[in-house]
C-alpha positions as CSV (number, residue, x, y, z in Angstrom):
1,M,149.5,92.5,143.3
2,P,149.6,92.0,146.9
3,K,151.7,93.2,149.4
4,Y,153.2,91.2,152.2
5,Y,153.6,92.4,155.0
6,S,155.5,91.2,157.7
7,T,154.6,88.9,160.7
8,D,155.8,91.9,163.0
9,L,153.4,94.7,161.8
10,R,150.6,92.3,161.6
11,A,151.8,91.0,165.3
12,A,151.6,95.7,165.9
13,A,148.4,96.7,164.3
14,L,146.4,93.5,165.7
15,A,148.0,94.6,169.5
16,C,146.7,98.2,168.8
17,V,143.5,96.7,168.0
18,S,143.3,94.7,171.0
19,R,143.7,97.6,173.4
20,G,141.0,98.9,171.8
21,E,142.8,102.1,169.9
22,N,140.5,103.6,166.8
23,R,140.8,101.5,163.9
24,E,140.9,104.4,161.6
25,E,143.7,105.7,164.0
26,I,145.8,102.0,163.4
27,T,145.6,102.5,159.5
28,K,146.5,106.0,159.1
29,F,149.7,104.8,161.0
30,F,150.6,101.3,160.0
31,G,149.7,102.6,156.3
32,I,147.8,99.8,155.7
33,S,143.4,100.2,154.3
34,L,140.8,99.2,157.1
35,K,140.5,95.6,154.4
36,T,143.0,94.5,155.3
37,L,143.5,95.1,158.7
38,S,139.8,93.8,159.2
39,N,141.2,90.7,157.3
40,W,143.8,90.5,159.7
41,V,141.7,90.5,162.5
42,R,139.7,87.3,161.2
43,L,143.0,85.4,160.4
44,S,144.0,85.4,163.4
45,R,141.2,85.1,165.9
46,D,140.3,82.0,162.8
47,S,143.6,80.2,162.9
48,G,146.3,81.9,165.3
49,D,148.7,81.9,162.6
50,L,149.7,85.5,161.4
51,T,152.5,84.3,158.4
52,P,151.9,85.3,155.2
53,N,151.0,83.1,152.5
54,K,152.7,82.8,149.4
55,R,152.5,82.7,146.1
56,E,153.7,79.6,144.1
57,S,156.2,80.3,141.7
58,Y,155.4,81.1,138.5
59,L,157.8,78.3,137.5
60,C,154.5,76.0,138.5
61,G,153.1,77.2,135.5
62,E,156.0,76.9,132.3
63,N,156.4,73.7,134.2
64,F,152.5,72.7,133.9
65,R,152.8,74.2,129.7
66,D,155.7,71.7,129.3
67,K,153.5,68.8,129.7
68,L,150.1,70.5,128.3
69,N,152.5,70.9,125.3
70,K,154.2,67.2,125.3
71,A,150.2,65.7,125.9
72,V,149.1,67.5,123.1
73,L,151.8,66.1,120.9
74,E,151.1,63.4,121.9
75,C,147.5,63.0,121.6
76,P,146.7,66.2,119.1
77,D,142.4,64.8,119.0
78,S,141.9,65.5,122.7
79,T,139.7,67.4,123.5
80,I,139.8,70.6,126.6
81,D,137.8,67.6,128.7
82,E,140.1,65.0,128.5
83,F,143.0,67.2,129.0
84,S,141.9,68.4,131.9
85,K,141.3,65.2,133.5
86,Q,144.6,63.4,132.0
87,L,146.7,66.4,134.0
88,S,144.5,67.1,136.3
89,K,143.6,70.4,136.2
90,S,140.4,72.6,135.7
91,R,139.0,72.8,132.1
92,T,139.3,76.9,132.5
93,A,143.3,76.5,133.6
94,I,143.9,74.3,130.4
95,F,142.5,76.5,127.9
96,Y,144.1,79.3,129.4
97,H,147.6,77.2,128.7
98,L,146.7,76.6,125.6
99,K,145.9,80.2,125.1
100,K,149.3,80.9,126.2
101,L,151.2,78.4,123.7
102,K,149.1,79.7,121.1
103,I,147.3,76.0,120.2
104,T,143.7,76.2,119.0
105,R,141.5,73.4,120.2
106,K,138.0,74.3,118.2
107,K,136.6,71.2,116.9
108,N,133.4,71.7,113.9
109,D,131.7,68.4,114.3
110,A,129.7,69.8,111.1
111,I,132.4,69.5,108.9
112,R,133.2,65.9,109.4
């Protein structure tokens, strides 16, 4: 799980970079990786905004599963592609959430 560093820590580390200090020493002092520091430098250069990106709530997935479960109950013969179009989510997301709901969507046309 990624750590979310405060904006103050990011600004302090970037101030050291702008003064020309050694990046390895900066990473040791602040306890961050070189990749993290490079990402902050790029973020500062590209957008100028140092606020950390927050993940969406995990409840979002639960709400979507409720919608998907309702859609499956309404039309159990629909395919993953049809659910994908109906709910505006990717096929992978539909498959993942169906798996979490323990609903299999395999259909075999040869048996019919």
